[in-house]
C-alpha positions in Angstrom: 0.0 0.0 0.0 2.8 2.4 0.9 4.6 1.6 -2.4 1.5 2.7 -4.3 1.0 5.9 -2.4 4.5 7.2 -2.8 4.3 8.0 -6.6 1.0 9.8 -6.0 2.6 12.0 -3.4 5.6 12.8 -5.7 3.3 13.6 -8.6 1.0 15.7 -6.5 4.0 17.6 -5.0 5.6 18.8 -8.3 2.6 19.8 -10.3 1.4 22.8 -8.2 5.0 24.1 -8.0 5.3 24.0 -11.8 2.0 25.9 -12.2 3.0 28.5 -9.6 6.3 29.1 -11.5 4.4 29.5 -14.8 2.0 31.9 -13.2 4.7 34.0 -11.7 6.6 34.1 -15.0 3.5 35.2 -16.9 2.8 37.9 -14.3 6.4 39.2 -14.6 6.2 39.2 -18.3 2.9 41.2 -18.2 4.4 43.8 -15.8 7.5 44.1 -18.0 5.4 44.5 -21.1 3.2 47.1 -19.4 6.2 49.1 -18.2 7.8 49.0 -21.6 4.6 50.3 -23.2 4.3 53.1 -20.8 8.0 54.1 -21.3 7.6 54.0 -25.1 4.4 56.2 -24.8 6.2 58.7 -22.5 9.0 59.0 -25.0 6.6 59.3 -27.9 4.7 62.2 -26.2 8.0 63.8 -25.2 9.1 63.7 -28.9 5.8 65.2 -30.0 6.3 68.0 -27.3 9.8 68.8 -28.5 8.8 68.9 -32.2 5.8 71.1 -31.5 7.9 73.4 -29.4 10.4 73.8 -32.3 7.5 74.8 -34.6 6.7 77.7 -32.3 10.3 78.7 -31.7 11.1 78.6 -35.4 8.2 80.8 -36.1 9.4 83.3 -33.5 13.0 83.2 -34.8 12.0 83.5 -38.5 9.7 86.4 -37.8 12.3 88.1 -35.7 15.4 87.8 -37.9 13.9 87.2 -41.3 15.6 83.9 -42.4 14.0 84.1 -45.8 11.3 81.4 -45.3 7.9 82.8 -44.2 9.6 86.1 -43.5 11.8 87.6 -46.3 15.3 88.6 -45.4 15.5 92.2 -44.2 11.8 92.2 -43.3 12.2 90.7 -39.8 10.9 92.2 -36.6 14.4 93.3 -35.7 14.6 95.2 -39.0 11.5 97.1 -38.3 9.0 94.7 -39.9 5.7 93.8 -38.4 5.0 90.1 -37.5 1.2 90.7 -37.7 0.7 93.2 -40.5 0.9 90.8 -43.4 -1.2 88.0 -41.9 -3.9 90.1 -40.2 -4.0 92.6 -43.0 -4.7 89.9 -45.6 -7.7 88.3 -43.8 -10.3 88.0 -46.5 -13.2 86.1 -44.8 -14.9 85.6 -41.5 -16.8 87.6 -38.9 -13.7 89.4 -37.5 -12.2 90.5 -40.8 -12.5 94.2 -40.1 -11.3 93.7 -36.5 -8.2 91.9 -37.6 -7.5 94.6 -40.2 -7.6 97.2 -37.5 -5.2 95.2 -35.3 -2.7 94.5 -38.1 0.7 96.1 -37.4 -0.2 97.5 -34.0 2.6 97.5 -31.6 0.6 95.7 -28.9 -0.5 93.0 -31.3 3.1 92.4 -32.5 4.5 92.1 -29.0 1.6 89.9 -27.8 1.9 87.6 -30.8 5.7 87.3 -30.5 5.7 86.8 -26.8 3.1 84.0 -27.3 5.3 82.3 -29.8 8.4 82.5 -27.7 6.7 81.6 -24.4 4.8 78.6 -25.8 7.9 77.4 -27.6 10.2 77.6 -24.6 7.6 76.0 -22.4 7.2 73.0 -24.7 11.0 72.5 -25.3 11.8 72.7 -21.6 8.7 70.8 -20.4 7.6 73.4 -17.9 4.4 75.4 -17.4 2.6 73.2 -20.0 -0.8 74.1 -18.6 -0.2 77.8 -19.2 1.2 77.1 -22.6 -1.9 75.0 -23.5 -4.2 77.9 -22.5 -2.2 80.5 -24.3 -1.6 78.3 -27.3 -5.3 77.4 -27.6 -6.3 81.0 -27.5 -3.7 81.9 -30.2 -4.8 79.0 -32.4 -8.4 79.9 -32.0 -7.8 83.5 -33.2 -5.7 82.3 -36.1 -8.5 79.8 -37.0 -11.0 82.6 -37.1 -8.6 84.7 -39.1 -8.3 82.0 -41.8 -12.0 81.1 -41.4 -12.0 77.5 -42.8 -15.9 77.4 -43.1 -15.8 79.9 -45.9 -16.0 78.5 -49.5 -15.2 81.9 -51.0 -13.2 84.9 -50.0 -14.5 88.5 -50.0 -13.4 89.0 -53.6 -15.4 85.9 -54.7 -12.4 83.7 -55.3 -12.3 80.1 -53.8 -10.9 80.0 -50.3 -9.2 76.7 -51.0 -10.3 75.5 -47.6 -9.8 71.7 -47.3 -12.0 71.2 -44.2 -14.7 73.6 -42.9 -13.9 72.7 -39.2 -10.6 71.0 -38.6 -7.4 72.5 -39.8 -3.8 72.5 -38.4 -4.7 75.2 -35.9 -7.2 72.8 -34.2 -4.6 70.0 -34.3 -2.0 72.2 -32.6 -4.5 73.3 -29.9 -5.5 69.7 -29.1 -1.9 68.7 -29.1 -1.0 71.4 -26.5 -4.0 70.3 -24.3 -3.0 66.6 -24.5 0.7 67.3 -23.7 -0.3 69.4 -20.6 -2.9 66.8 -19.5 -0.4 63.9 -19.5 2.5 65.9 -18.0 4.6 65.3 -21.1 7.3 67.5 -19.7 8.4 64.8 -17.2 10.2 62.9 -19.8 13.1 64.5 -21.7 12.2 67.7 -19.9 12.4 69.6 -16.6 8.7 69.0 -15.8 9.5 67.0 -12.6 11.9 69.5 -11.2 9.5 72.3 -12.1 6.6 70.6 -10.3 8.7 70.3 -7.1 9.2 74.1 -6.8 7.2 75.4 -3.8 5.3 78.1 -5.8 4.3 75.5 -8.4 3.2 73.0 -5.7 1.0 75.7 -4.2 -0.5 76.7 -7.5 -1.4 73.7 -9.6 -2.2 75.8 -12.7 1.5 76.6 -13.1 2.2 72.9 -13.6 
């Protein structure tokens, strides 16, 4: 009787151990995969943040120094040119057309626009104050969307507006991007977001995060 019972004990002893080992290995693999996915996502969002920041910084630099791209050489802000006169002065559709024409080239408009480009660009590149950048950037993109007025099929002179979508254009994409980057604290990876968040005045005022 004892001879028959011994194999059963041995068999019953090893099987649960093998299952526990397999379960532990599967759990470790799942945790490792989840960590890897989160890390990849964090780096992807950080890359998006840096690229978007460069878009704003380049616009500021080109309009300031006139690199010959969107702003002709010798027509930069530093040379006496106006960063807003050309764009706002050429608005040809939308409910704020006359308002934008009256703002075009005004000193306050130039300074506010350029400060926005620089501030948003620096915030994105460094990864700090992303919530402020998101609010300021969304307001800027909203005004630029109204200035281009994608819903219009024709301009004031009757020509086609060449709008490709009556609602969603690159201004909307940029605004949503800024909001998402701020919401997920994208400045914590490849940026100074964590250090910024630890500062006493930032801890006391969450909107500075």
